[in-house]
All heavy atoms as TSV, in Angstrom:
chain	resi	resn	atom	element	x	y	z
A	1	MET	N	N	46.935	29.584	-33.415
A	1	MET	CA	C	45.873	28.949	-34.173
A	1	MET	C	C	46.181	28.945	-35.663
A	1	MET	O	O	45.943	27.980	-36.339
A	1	MET	CB	C	44.545	29.667	-33.880
A	1	MET	CG	C	43.348	28.935	-34.405
A	1	MET	SD	S	43.043	27.488	-33.405
A	1	MET	CE	C	41.332	27.298	-33.689
A	2	ALA	N	N	46.720	30.042	-36.171
A	2	ALA	CA	C	47.040	30.117	-37.596
A	2	ALA	C	C	48.081	29.068	-37.973
A	2	ALA	O	O	48.036	28.518	-39.057
A	2	ALA	CB	C	47.528	31.506	-37.955
A	3	LYS	N	N	49.006	28.801	-37.075
A	3	LYS	CA	C	50.031	27.807	-37.367
A	3	LYS	C	C	49.424	26.429	-37.576
A	3	LYS	O	O	49.834	25.701	-38.463
A	3	LYS	CB	C	51.078	27.769	-36.263
A	3	LYS	CG	C	51.980	28.974	-36.246
A	3	LYS	CD	C	53.043	28.834	-35.191
A	3	LYS	CE	C	53.925	30.079	-35.197
A	3	LYS	NZ	N	55.045	29.958	-34.273
A	4	GLN	N	N	48.434	26.069	-36.771
A	4	GLN	CA	C	47.779	24.775	-36.916
A	4	GLN	C	C	47.049	24.706	-38.252
A	4	GLN	O	O	47.123	23.693	-38.956
A	4	GLN	CB	C	46.817	24.504	-35.769
A	4	GLN	CG	C	46.184	23.124	-35.840
A	4	GLN	CD	C	45.295	22.820	-34.658
A	4	GLN	OE1	O	45.074	23.662	-33.813
A	4	GLN	NE2	N	44.777	21.618	-34.614
A	5	ALA	N	N	46.365	25.769	-38.618
A	5	ALA	CA	C	45.660	25.807	-39.901
A	5	ALA	C	C	46.650	25.711	-41.058
A	5	ALA	O	O	46.378	25.046	-42.062
A	5	ALA	CB	C	44.832	27.078	-40.012
A	6	GLU	N	N	47.794	26.356	-40.913
A	6	GLU	CA	C	48.829	26.286	-41.944
A	6	GLU	C	C	49.386	24.871	-42.063
A	6	GLU	O	O	49.613	24.376	-43.180
A	6	GLU	CB	C	49.953	27.273	-41.635
A	6	GLU	CG	C	49.555	28.721	-41.789
A	6	GLU	CD	C	50.579	29.684	-41.213
A	6	GLU	OE1	O	51.632	29.240	-40.693
A	6	GLU	OE2	O	50.318	30.901	-41.274
A	7	ARG	N	N	49.612	24.216	-40.935
A	7	ARG	CA	C	50.101	22.829	-40.968
A	7	ARG	C	C	49.067	21.909	-41.600
A	7	ARG	O	O	49.420	21.028	-42.391
A	7	ARG	CB	C	50.437	22.345	-39.556
A	7	ARG	CG	C	51.740	22.881	-39.020
A	7	ARG	CD	C	52.193	22.139	-37.770
A	7	ARG	NE	N	51.197	22.111	-36.719
A	7	ARG	CZ	C	51.088	23.019	-35.751
A	7	ARG	NH1	N	51.930	24.030	-35.707
A	7	ARG	NH2	N	50.157	22.920	-34.833
A	8	ARG	N	N	47.814	22.107	-41.249
A	8	ARG	CA	C	46.731	21.291	-41.811
A	8	ARG	C	C	46.677	21.466	-43.330
A	8	ARG	O	O	46.582	20.489	-44.074
A	8	ARG	CB	C	45.403	21.694	-41.156
A	8	ARG	CG	C	44.261	20.796	-41.475
A	8	ARG	CD	C	42.961	21.197	-40.797
A	8	ARG	NE	N	43.031	22.395	-39.985
A	8	ARG	CZ	C	42.873	22.425	-38.670
A	8	ARG	NH1	N	42.646	21.344	-38.012
A	8	ARG	NH2	N	42.955	23.566	-38.014
A	9	ALA	N	N	46.759	22.709	-43.786
A	9	ALA	CA	C	46.727	22.990	-45.221
A	9	ALA	C	C	47.947	22.392	-45.921
A	9	ALA	O	O	47.834	21.844	-47.024
A	9	ALA	CB	C	46.650	24.493	-45.463
A	10	ALA	N	N	49.110	22.489	-45.293
A	10	ALA	CA	C	50.332	21.939	-45.880
A	10	ALA	C	C	50.251	20.420	-45.990
A	10	ALA	O	O	50.668	19.837	-47.003
A	10	ALA	CB	C	51.548	22.348	-45.058
A	11	THR	N	N	49.701	19.774	-44.978
A	11	THR	CA	C	49.557	18.318	-45.010
A	11	THR	C	C	48.593	17.909	-46.114
A	11	THR	O	O	48.881	17.002	-46.897
A	11	THR	CB	C	49.067	17.782	-43.648
A	11	THR	OG1	O	50.042	18.112	-42.655
A	11	THR	CG2	C	48.866	16.279	-43.681
A	12	SER	N	N	47.469	18.575	-46.191
A	12	SER	CA	C	46.484	18.273	-47.226
A	12	SER	C	C	47.085	18.469	-48.616
A	12	SER	O	O	46.907	17.628	-49.507
A	12	SER	CB	C	45.252	19.162	-47.042
A	12	SER	OG	O	44.290	18.871	-48.021
A	13	GLU	N	N	47.821	19.542	-48.808
A	13	GLU	CA	C	48.466	19.823	-50.089
A	13	GLU	C	C	49.500	18.753	-50.431
A	13	GLU	O	O	49.585	18.298	-51.575
A	13	GLU	CB	C	49.129	21.205	-50.067
A	13	GLU	CG	C	49.795	21.586	-51.355
A	13	GLU	CD	C	48.843	21.761	-52.526
A	13	GLU	OE1	O	47.661	22.066	-52.301
A	13	GLU	OE2	O	49.293	21.583	-53.677
A	14	ALA	N	N	50.281	18.328	-49.454
A	14	ALA	CA	C	51.286	17.289	-49.681
A	14	ALA	C	C	50.635	15.970	-50.087
A	14	ALA	O	O	51.116	15.274	-50.988
A	14	ALA	CB	C	52.147	17.095	-48.429
A	15	VAL	N	N	49.534	15.634	-49.434
A	15	VAL	CA	C	48.815	14.403	-49.762
A	15	VAL	C	C	48.232	14.496	-51.167
A	15	VAL	O	O	48.328	13.539	-51.953
A	15	VAL	CB	C	47.716	14.119	-48.705
A	15	VAL	CG1	C	46.809	12.978	-49.151
A	15	VAL	CG2	C	48.344	13.806	-47.349
A	16	LEU	N	N	47.648	15.629	-51.509
A	16	LEU	CA	C	47.091	15.809	-52.852
A	16	LEU	C	C	48.183	15.704	-53.924
A	16	LEU	O	O	47.988	15.042	-54.956
A	16	LEU	CB	C	46.383	17.153	-52.974
A	16	LEU	CG	C	44.988	17.226	-52.379
A	16	LEU	CD1	C	44.502	18.669	-52.309
A	16	LEU	CD2	C	44.016	16.377	-53.181
A	17	LYS	N	N	49.321	16.343	-53.685
A	17	LYS	CA	C	50.424	16.291	-54.653
A	17	LYS	C	C	50.929	14.861	-54.824
A	17	LYS	O	O	51.175	14.410	-55.942
A	17	LYS	CB	C	51.571	17.204	-54.209
A	17	LYS	CG	C	51.334	18.666	-54.476
A	17	LYS	CD	C	52.490	19.531	-54.016
A	17	LYS	CE	C	53.657	19.336	-54.949
A	17	LYS	NZ	N	54.771	20.274	-54.672
A	18	ALA	N	N	51.090	14.160	-53.715
A	18	ALA	CA	C	51.557	12.777	-53.784
A	18	ALA	C	C	50.534	11.901	-54.491
A	18	ALA	O	O	50.887	11.072	-55.341
A	18	ALA	CB	C	51.835	12.240	-52.379
A	19	GLY	N	N	49.268	12.101	-54.163
A	19	GLY	CA	C	48.208	11.333	-54.817
A	19	GLY	C	C	48.174	11.595	-56.315
A	19	GLY	O	O	48.066	10.668	-57.119
A	20	ARG	N	N	48.295	12.846	-56.689
A	20	ARG	CA	C	48.280	13.212	-58.111
A	20	ARG	C	C	49.429	12.525	-58.853
A	20	ARG	O	O	49.236	11.948	-59.925
A	20	ARG	CB	C	48.388	14.728	-58.240
A	20	ARG	CG	C	48.358	15.210	-59.666
A	20	ARG	CD	C	48.371	16.712	-59.721
A	20	ARG	NE	N	48.287	17.178	-61.098
A	20	ARG	CZ	C	47.956	18.403	-61.451
A	20	ARG	NH1	N	47.687	19.310	-60.527
A	20	ARG	NH2	N	47.885	18.745	-62.715
A	21	ARG	N	N	50.611	12.586	-58.270
A	21	ARG	CA	C	51.774	11.978	-58.920
A	21	ARG	C	C	51.633	10.461	-59.019
A	21	ARG	O	O	51.813	9.875	-60.083
A	21	ARG	CB	C	53.052	12.340	-58.164
A	21	ARG	CG	C	54.316	11.793	-58.828
A	21	ARG	CD	C	55.582	12.269	-58.146
A	21	ARG	NE	N	55.702	11.855	-56.763
A	21	ARG	CZ	C	56.076	10.628	-56.361
A	21	ARG	NH1	N	56.361	9.699	-57.245
A	21	ARG	NH2	N	56.183	10.349	-55.080
A	22	LEU	N	N	51.273	9.831	-57.901
A	22	LEU	CA	C	51.211	8.366	-57.884
A	22	LEU	C	C	50.036	7.821	-58.686
A	22	LEU	O	O	50.187	6.809	-59.387
A	22	LEU	CB	C	51.171	7.861	-56.443
A	22	LEU	CG	C	52.449	8.113	-55.645
A	22	LEU	CD1	C	52.269	7.709	-54.189
A	22	LEU	CD2	C	53.623	7.387	-56.262
A	23	PHE	N	N	48.879	8.443	-58.606
A	23	PHE	CA	C	47.752	7.994	-59.430
A	23	PHE	C	C	48.109	8.134	-60.904
A	23	PHE	O	O	47.770	7.277	-61.720
A	23	PHE	CB	C	46.477	8.784	-59.124
A	23	PHE	CG	C	45.854	8.482	-57.784
A	23	PHE	CD1	C	45.282	9.500	-57.041
A	23	PHE	CD2	C	45.799	7.204	-57.271
A	23	PHE	CE1	C	44.677	9.247	-55.811
A	23	PHE	CE2	C	45.214	6.925	-56.040
A	23	PHE	CZ	C	44.652	7.952	-55.310
A	24	GLY	N	N	48.805	9.204	-61.249
A	24	GLY	CA	C	49.213	9.416	-62.633
A	24	GLY	C	C	50.238	8.402	-63.109
A	24	GLY	O	O	50.179	7.935	-64.245
A	25	GLU	N	N	51.179	8.064	-62.249
A	25	GLU	CA	C	52.240	7.124	-62.623
A	25	GLU	C	C	51.777	5.671	-62.599
A	25	GLU	O	O	52.115	4.898	-63.490
A	25	GLU	CB	C	53.421	7.256	-61.654
A	25	GLU	CG	C	54.195	8.536	-61.789
A	25	GLU	CD	C	55.271	8.689	-60.718
A	25	GLU	OE1	O	55.427	7.797	-59.846
A	25	GLU	OE2	O	55.952	9.725	-60.754
A	26	ARG	N	N	51.017	5.305	-61.564
A	26	ARG	CA	C	50.698	3.889	-61.335
A	26	ARG	C	C	49.246	3.529	-61.620
A	26	ARG	O	O	48.929	2.360	-61.753
A	26	ARG	CB	C	50.967	3.530	-59.874
A	26	ARG	CG	C	52.370	3.773	-59.432
A	26	ARG	CD	C	52.502	3.452	-57.977
A	26	ARG	NE	N	53.824	3.763	-57.478
A	26	ARG	CZ	C	54.175	3.618	-56.217
A	26	ARG	NH1	N	53.314	3.169	-55.334
A	26	ARG	NH2	N	55.393	3.926	-55.840
A	27	GLY	N	N	48.377	4.539	-61.591
A	27	GLY	CA	C	46.949	4.261	-61.696
A	27	GLY	C	C	46.342	4.108	-60.318
A	27	GLY	O	O	47.040	3.943	-59.311
A	28	PHE	N	N	45.027	4.161	-60.273
A	28	PHE	CA	C	44.301	4.102	-59.006
A	28	PHE	C	C	44.518	2.774	-58.286
A	28	PHE	O	O	44.854	2.739	-57.109
A	28	PHE	CB	C	42.800	4.340	-59.251
A	28	PHE	CG	C	41.964	4.254	-58.023
A	28	PHE	CD1	C	41.864	5.340	-57.169
A	28	PHE	CD2	C	41.280	3.087	-57.704
A	28	PHE	CE1	C	41.099	5.273	-56.012
A	28	PHE	CE2	C	40.510	3.010	-56.557
A	28	PHE	CZ	C	40.417	4.110	-55.711
A	29	ALA	N	N	44.312	1.673	-58.995
A	29	ALA	CA	C	44.345	0.351	-58.361
A	29	ALA	C	C	45.715	0.003	-57.796
A	29	ALA	O	O	45.809	-0.665	-56.757
A	29	ALA	CB	C	43.893	-0.723	-59.347
A	30	ALA	N	N	46.770	0.442	-58.455
A	30	ALA	CA	C	48.121	0.082	-58.033
A	30	ALA	C	C	48.702	1.029	-56.982
A	30	ALA	O	O	49.816	0.826	-56.509
A	30	ALA	CB	C	49.044	0.042	-59.250
A	31	THR	N	N	47.953	2.045	-56.603
A	31	THR	CA	C	48.424	3.011	-55.612
A	31	THR	C	C	47.725	2.753	-54.287
A	31	THR	O	O	46.501	2.666	-54.236
A	31	THR	CB	C	48.128	4.449	-56.078
A	31	THR	OG1	O	48.772	4.653	-57.337
A	31	THR	CG2	C	48.636	5.470	-55.077
A	32	THR	N	N	48.504	2.642	-53.222
A	32	THR	CA	C	47.916	2.418	-51.902
A	32	THR	C	C	48.011	3.693	-51.060
A	32	THR	O	O	48.809	4.592	-51.343
A	32	THR	CB	C	48.651	1.292	-51.147
A	32	THR	OG1	O	49.986	1.731	-50.859
A	32	THR	CG2	C	48.680	-0.001	-51.956
A	33	ILE	N	N	47.211	3.723	-50.027
A	33	ILE	CA	C	47.280	4.838	-49.081
A	33	ILE	C	C	48.661	4.869	-48.425
A	33	ILE	O	O	49.216	5.936	-48.186
A	33	ILE	CB	C	46.157	4.754	-48.026
A	33	ILE	CG1	C	44.802	5.003	-48.688
A	33	ILE	CG2	C	46.389	5.730	-46.885
A	33	ILE	CD1	C	44.590	6.412	-49.218
A	34	ASP	N	N	49.227	3.709	-48.170
A	34	ASP	CA	C	50.588	3.645	-47.614
A	34	ASP	C	C	51.586	4.317	-48.559
A	34	ASP	O	O	52.467	5.063	-48.108
A	34	ASP	CB	C	51.008	2.196	-47.358
A	34	ASP	CG	C	50.323	1.568	-46.173
A	34	ASP	OD1	O	50.029	2.295	-45.203
A	34	ASP	OD2	O	50.080	0.348	-46.203
A	35	ASP	N	N	51.456	4.059	-49.858
A	35	ASP	CA	C	52.341	4.688	-50.846
A	35	ASP	C	C	52.207	6.205	-50.805
A	35	ASP	O	O	53.205	6.935	-50.848
A	35	ASP	CB	C	52.002	4.219	-52.265
A	35	ASP	CG	C	52.226	2.740	-52.504
A	35	ASP	OD1	O	53.067	2.137	-51.806
A	35	ASP	OD2	O	51.542	2.190	-53.403
A	36	ILE	N	N	50.973	6.663	-50.747
A	36	ILE	CA	C	50.706	8.104	-50.746
A	36	ILE	C	C	51.260	8.745	-49.478
A	36	ILE	O	O	51.898	9.795	-49.533
A	36	ILE	CB	C	49.203	8.374	-50.924
A	36	ILE	CG1	C	48.776	7.937	-52.330
A	36	ILE	CG2	C	48.868	9.842	-50.676
A	36	ILE	CD1	C	47.284	7.839	-52.530
A	37	ALA	N	N	51.022	8.110	-48.337
A	37	ALA	CA	C	51.536	8.647	-47.070
A	37	ALA	C	C	53.055	8.737	-47.101
A	37	ALA	O	O	53.633	9.754	-46.692
A	37	ALA	CB	C	51.076	7.769	-45.910
A	38	GLU	N	N	53.698	7.699	-47.605
A	38	GLU	CA	C	55.160	7.704	-47.681
A	38	GLU	C	C	55.651	8.819	-48.605
A	38	GLU	O	O	56.581	9.555	-48.261
A	38	GLU	CB	C	55.663	6.355	-48.179
A	38	GLU	CG	C	57.172	6.248	-48.228
A	38	GLU	CD	C	57.651	4.881	-48.684
A	38	GLU	OE1	O	56.931	3.888	-48.515
A	38	GLU	OE2	O	58.774	4.835	-49.217
A	39	ALA	N	N	55.029	8.962	-49.771
A	39	ALA	CA	C	55.448	9.992	-50.726
A	39	ALA	C	C	55.212	11.399	-50.180
A	39	ALA	O	O	55.985	12.316	-50.452
A	39	ALA	CB	C	54.710	9.815	-52.044
A	40	ALA	N	N	54.135	11.563	-49.399
A	40	ALA	CA	C	53.816	12.872	-48.814
A	40	ALA	C	C	54.588	13.121	-47.526
A	40	ALA	O	O	54.531	14.217	-46.967
A	40	ALA	CB	C	52.321	12.970	-48.543
A	41	GLN	N	N	55.282	12.104	-47.053
A	41	GLN	CA	C	56.045	12.160	-45.800
A	41	GLN	C	C	55.146	12.497	-44.606
A	41	GLN	O	O	55.472	13.337	-43.770
A	41	GLN	CB	C	57.204	13.146	-45.919
A	41	GLN	CG	C	58.198	12.755	-46.969
A	41	GLN	CD	C	59.373	13.696	-47.080
A	41	GLN	OE1	O	59.442	14.725	-46.410
A	41	GLN	NE2	N	60.324	13.353	-47.922
A	42	VAL	N	N	53.992	11.807	-44.573
A	42	VAL	CA	C	53.069	11.940	-43.449
A	42	VAL	C	C	52.654	10.542	-42.996
A	42	VAL	O	O	52.872	9.562	-43.705
A	42	VAL	CB	C	51.803	12.763	-43.834
A	42	VAL	CG1	C	52.180	14.176	-44.267
A	42	VAL	CG2	C	50.986	12.074	-44.902
A	43	ALA	N	N	52.051	10.464	-41.840
A	43	ALA	CA	C	51.541	9.196	-41.345
A	43	ALA	C	C	50.292	8.804	-42.124
A	43	ALA	O	O	49.554	9.662	-42.622
A	43	ALA	CB	C	51.205	9.305	-39.861
A	44	LYS	N	N	50.058	7.515	-42.223
A	44	LYS	CA	C	48.860	7.012	-42.906
A	44	LYS	C	C	47.601	7.612	-42.294
A	44	LYS	O	O	46.660	7.964	-43.003
A	44	LYS	CB	C	48.847	5.483	-42.803
A	44	LYS	CG	C	47.725	4.810	-43.519
A	44	LYS	CD	C	47.898	3.295	-43.397
A	44	LYS	CE	C	46.801	2.537	-44.057
A	44	LYS	NZ	N	47.021	1.083	-43.963
A	45	GLY	N	N	47.592	7.767	-40.992
A	45	GLY	CA	C	46.444	8.357	-40.308
A	45	GLY	C	C	46.180	9.788	-40.739
A	45	GLY	O	O	45.035	10.234	-40.777
A	46	ALA	N	N	47.240	10.512	-41.085
A	46	ALA	CA	C	47.075	11.892	-41.558
A	46	ALA	C	C	46.355	11.922	-42.899
A	46	ALA	O	O	45.543	12.810	-43.165
A	46	ALA	CB	C	48.428	12.586	-41.674
A	47	VAL	N	N	46.635	10.939	-43.743
A	47	VAL	CA	C	45.928	10.857	-45.025
A	47	VAL	C	C	44.443	10.656	-44.766
A	47	VAL	O	O	43.593	11.354	-45.323
A	47	VAL	CB	C	46.485	9.716	-45.906
A	47	VAL	CG1	C	45.680	9.593	-47.201
A	47	VAL	CG2	C	47.960	9.924	-46.206
A	48	TYR	N	N	44.129	9.692	-43.893
A	48	TYR	CA	C	42.728	9.416	-43.584
A	48	TYR	C	C	42.058	10.551	-42.818
A	48	TYR	O	O	40.840	10.694	-42.872
A	48	TYR	CB	C	42.596	8.101	-42.807
A	48	TYR	CG	C	42.731	6.898	-43.696
A	48	TYR	CD1	C	43.759	5.972	-43.512
A	48	TYR	CD2	C	41.828	6.660	-44.727
A	48	TYR	CE1	C	43.881	4.859	-44.315
A	48	TYR	CE2	C	41.939	5.552	-45.541
A	48	TYR	CZ	C	42.958	4.656	-45.334
A	48	TYR	OH	O	43.072	3.561	-46.142
A	49	HIS	N	N	42.830	11.355	-42.129
A	49	HIS	CA	C	42.256	12.511	-41.436
A	49	HIS	C	C	41.703	13.511	-42.444
A	49	HIS	O	O	40.662	14.116	-42.231
A	49	HIS	CB	C	43.307	13.177	-40.552
A	49	HIS	CG	C	42.821	14.410	-39.870
A	49	HIS	ND1	N	41.976	14.370	-38.793
A	49	HIS	CD2	C	43.035	15.724	-40.141
A	49	HIS	CE1	C	41.690	15.614	-38.423
A	49	HIS	NE2	N	42.333	16.452	-39.228
A	50	HIS	N	N	42.392	13.667	-43.556
A	50	HIS	CA	C	41.992	14.635	-44.576
A	50	HIS	C	C	41.069	14.037	-45.631
A	50	HIS	O	O	40.250	14.751	-46.208
A	50	HIS	CB	C	43.224	15.235	-45.251
A	50	HIS	CG	C	44.019	16.094	-44.331
A	50	HIS	ND1	N	43.694	17.403	-44.069
A	50	HIS	CD2	C	45.120	15.828	-43.573
A	50	HIS	CE1	C	44.560	17.915	-43.210
A	50	HIS	NE2	N	45.432	16.974	-42.892
A	51	PHE	N	N	41.218	12.738	-45.897
A	51	PHE	CA	C	40.430	12.063	-46.928
A	51	PHE	C	C	39.979	10.719	-46.366
A	51	PHE	O	O	40.806	9.850	-46.102
A	51	PHE	CB	C	41.260	11.871	-48.198
A	51	PHE	CG	C	41.816	13.172	-48.720
A	51	PHE	CD1	C	43.107	13.574	-48.395
A	51	PHE	CD2	C	41.042	14.001	-49.505
A	51	PHE	CE1	C	43.613	14.779	-48.858
A	51	PHE	CE2	C	41.540	15.208	-49.971
A	51	PHE	CZ	C	42.826	15.602	-49.647
A	52	ALA	N	N	38.679	10.549	-46.226
A	52	ALA	CA	C	38.133	9.369	-45.548
A	52	ALA	C	C	38.473	8.054	-46.250
A	52	ALA	O	O	38.636	7.023	-45.602
A	52	ALA	CB	C	36.624	9.502	-45.405
A	53	THR	N	N	38.604	8.099	-47.574
A	53	THR	CA	C	38.887	6.893	-48.348
A	53	THR	C	C	39.848	7.226	-49.483
A	53	THR	O	O	40.042	8.394	-49.828
A	53	THR	CB	C	37.610	6.309	-48.973
A	53	THR	OG1	O	37.071	7.272	-49.892
A	53	THR	CG2	C	36.567	5.960	-47.919
A	54	LYS	N	N	40.390	6.189	-50.090
A	54	LYS	CA	C	41.235	6.400	-51.259
A	54	LYS	C	C	40.407	7.002	-52.391
A	54	LYS	O	O	40.888	7.852	-53.144
A	54	LYS	CB	C	41.872	5.075	-51.695
A	54	LYS	CG	C	42.854	5.220	-52.851
A	54	LYS	CD	C	43.676	3.965	-53.088
A	54	LYS	CE	C	42.978	3.031	-54.031
A	54	LYS	NZ	N	43.872	1.967	-54.552
A	55	GLU	N	N	39.163	6.591	-52.482
A	55	GLU	CA	C	38.264	7.141	-53.498
A	55	GLU	C	C	38.052	8.637	-53.295
A	55	GLU	O	O	38.021	9.405	-54.259
A	55	GLU	CB	C	36.922	6.400	-53.491
A	55	GLU	CG	C	37.002	4.970	-53.983
A	55	GLU	CD	C	37.503	3.970	-52.943
A	55	GLU	OE1	O	37.756	4.358	-51.772
A	55	GLU	OE2	O	37.671	2.791	-53.310
A	56	ALA	N	N	37.892	9.063	-52.047
A	56	ALA	CA	C	37.706	10.488	-51.748
A	56	ALA	C	C	38.955	11.283	-52.135
A	56	ALA	O	O	38.848	12.391	-52.677
A	56	ALA	CB	C	37.380	10.688	-50.271
A	57	LEU	N	N	40.123	10.725	-51.882
A	57	LEU	CA	C	41.365	11.382	-52.285
A	57	LEU	C	C	41.448	11.464	-53.806
A	57	LEU	O	O	41.793	12.502	-54.364
A	57	LEU	CB	C	42.578	10.644	-51.721
A	57	LEU	CG	C	43.950	11.127	-52.202
A	57	LEU	CD1	C	44.154	12.615	-51.917
A	57	LEU	CD2	C	45.047	10.301	-51.564
A	58	PHE	N	N	41.096	10.385	-54.487
A	58	PHE	CA	C	41.127	10.385	-55.949
A	58	PHE	C	C	40.177	11.449	-56.507
A	58	PHE	O	O	40.533	12.164	-57.449
A	58	PHE	CB	C	40.754	9.002	-56.495
A	58	PHE	CG	C	40.855	8.917	-57.986
A	58	PHE	CD1	C	42.075	8.699	-58.596
A	58	PHE	CD2	C	39.735	9.062	-58.782
A	58	PHE	CE1	C	42.179	8.634	-59.980
A	58	PHE	CE2	C	39.820	9.000	-60.165
A	58	PHE	CZ	C	41.047	8.779	-60.763
A	59	GLU	N	N	38.996	11.567	-55.927
A	59	GLU	CA	C	38.043	12.593	-56.371
A	59	GLU	C	C	38.620	13.995	-56.177
A	59	GLU	O	O	38.463	14.858	-57.046
A	59	GLU	CB	C	36.724	12.459	-55.620
A	59	GLU	CG	C	35.910	11.252	-56.047
A	59	GLU	CD	C	34.639	11.065	-55.232
A	59	GLU	OE1	O	34.232	12.008	-54.512
A	59	GLU	OE2	O	34.062	9.982	-55.312
A	60	ALA	N	N	39.289	14.216	-55.058
A	60	ALA	CA	C	39.905	15.521	-54.807
A	60	ALA	C	C	41.018	15.789	-55.812
A	60	ALA	O	O	41.139	16.906	-56.333
A	60	ALA	CB	C	40.441	15.584	-53.374
A	61	VAL	N	N	41.825	14.787	-56.103
A	61	VAL	CA	C	42.885	14.929	-57.102
A	61	VAL	C	C	42.267	15.220	-58.466
A	61	VAL	O	O	42.730	16.100	-59.193
A	61	VAL	CB	C	43.774	13.661	-57.158
A	61	VAL	CG1	C	44.680	13.671	-58.387
A	61	VAL	CG2	C	44.593	13.530	-55.889
A	62	PHE	N	N	41.212	14.515	-58.810
A	62	PHE	CA	C	40.527	14.717	-60.083
A	62	PHE	C	C	40.026	16.156	-60.205
A	62	PHE	O	O	40.170	16.791	-61.256
A	62	PHE	CB	C	39.359	13.735	-60.217
A	62	PHE	CG	C	38.642	13.833	-61.528
A	62	PHE	CD1	C	39.137	13.198	-62.653
A	62	PHE	CD2	C	37.477	14.574	-61.642
A	62	PHE	CE1	C	38.473	13.293	-63.871
A	62	PHE	CE2	C	36.811	14.684	-62.852
A	62	PHE	CZ	C	37.318	14.034	-63.972
A	63	GLU	N	N	39.471	16.688	-59.125
A	63	GLU	CA	C	38.990	18.071	-59.135
A	63	GLU	C	C	40.133	19.060	-59.359
A	63	GLU	O	O	39.999	20.010	-60.135
A	63	GLU	CB	C	38.262	18.393	-57.835
A	63	GLU	CG	C	36.911	17.727	-57.714
A	63	GLU	CD	C	36.236	18.009	-56.381
A	63	GLU	OE1	O	36.557	19.045	-55.747
A	63	GLU	OE2	O	35.382	17.197	-55.989
A	64	VAL	N	N	41.254	18.841	-58.688
A	64	VAL	CA	C	42.412	19.721	-58.842
A	64	VAL	C	C	42.934	19.645	-60.279
A	64	VAL	O	O	43.209	20.689	-60.904
A	64	VAL	CB	C	43.526	19.355	-57.838
A	64	VAL	CG1	C	44.819	20.080	-58.167
A	64	VAL	CG2	C	43.079	19.663	-56.425
A	65	VAL	N	N	43.065	18.452	-60.809
A	65	VAL	CA	C	43.561	18.293	-62.177
A	65	VAL	C	C	42.584	18.944	-63.162
A	65	VAL	O	O	43.015	19.629	-64.096
A	65	VAL	CB	C	43.775	16.807	-62.507
A	65	VAL	CG1	C	44.060	16.594	-63.995
A	65	VAL	CG2	C	44.909	16.228	-61.667
A	66	SER	N	N	41.308	18.766	-62.944
A	66	SER	CA	C	40.301	19.376	-63.819
A	66	SER	C	C	40.403	20.891	-63.793
A	66	SER	O	O	40.355	21.547	-64.847
A	66	SER	CB	C	38.894	18.953	-63.402
A	66	SER	OG	O	38.731	17.563	-63.563
A	67	ARG	N	N	40.544	21.479	-62.596
A	67	ARG	CA	C	40.685	22.937	-62.489
A	67	ARG	C	C	41.948	23.416	-63.187
A	67	ARG	O	O	41.939	24.446	-63.883
A	67	ARG	CB	C	40.702	23.365	-61.020
A	67	ARG	CG	C	39.318	23.597	-60.460
A	67	ARG	CD	C	39.372	24.214	-59.089
A	67	ARG	NE	N	39.224	23.115	-58.132
A	67	ARG	CZ	C	40.007	22.881	-57.107
A	67	ARG	NH1	N	40.994	23.681	-56.818
A	67	ARG	NH2	N	39.803	21.849	-56.319
A	68	ASP	N	N	43.029	22.667	-63.043
A	68	ASP	CA	C	44.283	23.041	-63.697
A	68	ASP	C	C	44.133	23.022	-65.217
A	68	ASP	O	O	44.634	23.907	-65.919
A	68	ASP	CB	C	45.421	22.125	-63.267
A	68	ASP	CG	C	45.874	22.334	-61.840
A	68	ASP	OD1	O	45.412	23.327	-61.201
A	68	ASP	OD2	O	46.666	21.519	-61.343
A	69	LEU	N	N	43.446	22.009	-65.733
A	69	LEU	CA	C	43.239	21.909	-67.171
A	69	LEU	C	C	42.374	23.063	-67.695
A	69	LEU	O	O	42.662	23.644	-68.733
A	69	LEU	CB	C	42.607	20.566	-67.534
A	69	LEU	CG	C	43.515	19.356	-67.434
A	69	LEU	CD1	C	42.732	18.070	-67.651
A	69	LEU	CD2	C	44.656	19.444	-68.431
A	70	VAL	N	N	41.324	23.382	-66.954
A	70	VAL	CA	C	40.454	24.495	-67.354
A	70	VAL	C	C	41.247	25.796	-67.350
A	70	VAL	O	O	41.112	26.625	-68.269
A	70	VAL	CB	C	39.225	24.586	-66.439
A	70	VAL	CG1	C	38.467	25.885	-66.642
A	70	VAL	CG2	C	38.296	23.393	-66.680
A	71	ALA	N	N	42.084	25.992	-66.369
A	71	ALA	CA	C	42.894	27.208	-66.289
A	71	ALA	C	C	43.861	27.289	-67.471
A	71	ALA	O	O	44.110	28.383	-67.982
A	71	ALA	CB	C	43.673	27.237	-64.973
A	72	GLU	N	N	44.404	26.166	-67.899
A	72	GLU	CA	C	45.327	26.155	-69.044
A	72	GLU	C	C	44.614	26.479	-70.349
A	72	GLU	O	O	45.186	27.105	-71.225
A	72	GLU	CB	C	46.006	24.788	-69.167
A	72	GLU	CG	C	47.141	24.596	-68.206
A	72	GLU	CD	C	47.882	23.294	-68.455
A	72	GLU	OE1	O	48.064	22.933	-69.645
A	72	GLU	OE2	O	48.255	22.648	-67.482
A	73	ILE	N	N	43.387	26.024	-70.457
A	73	ILE	CA	C	42.617	26.249	-71.691
A	73	ILE	C	C	42.205	27.697	-71.740
A	73	ILE	O	O	42.336	28.429	-72.609
A	73	ILE	CB	C	41.389	25.352	-71.758
A	73	ILE	CG1	C	41.836	23.892	-71.877
A	73	ILE	CG2	C	40.488	25.713	-72.914
A	73	ILE	CD1	C	40.728	22.886	-71.760
């Protein structure tokens, strides 16, 4: 069971990292879920499993970036 939870967490982290990089480089509008899935090396369905919409993924990325900035300050 722990292995499945670890895989789930790793997939979510990979998607967040890819989203953060691509949203930062290209912007929200120019980044597709297909781009994010490819960069995270996961299936498109895996992205949607963790984040229902591109907007939901962007919000999660925004939260992570905000926490990182607060930690730096």
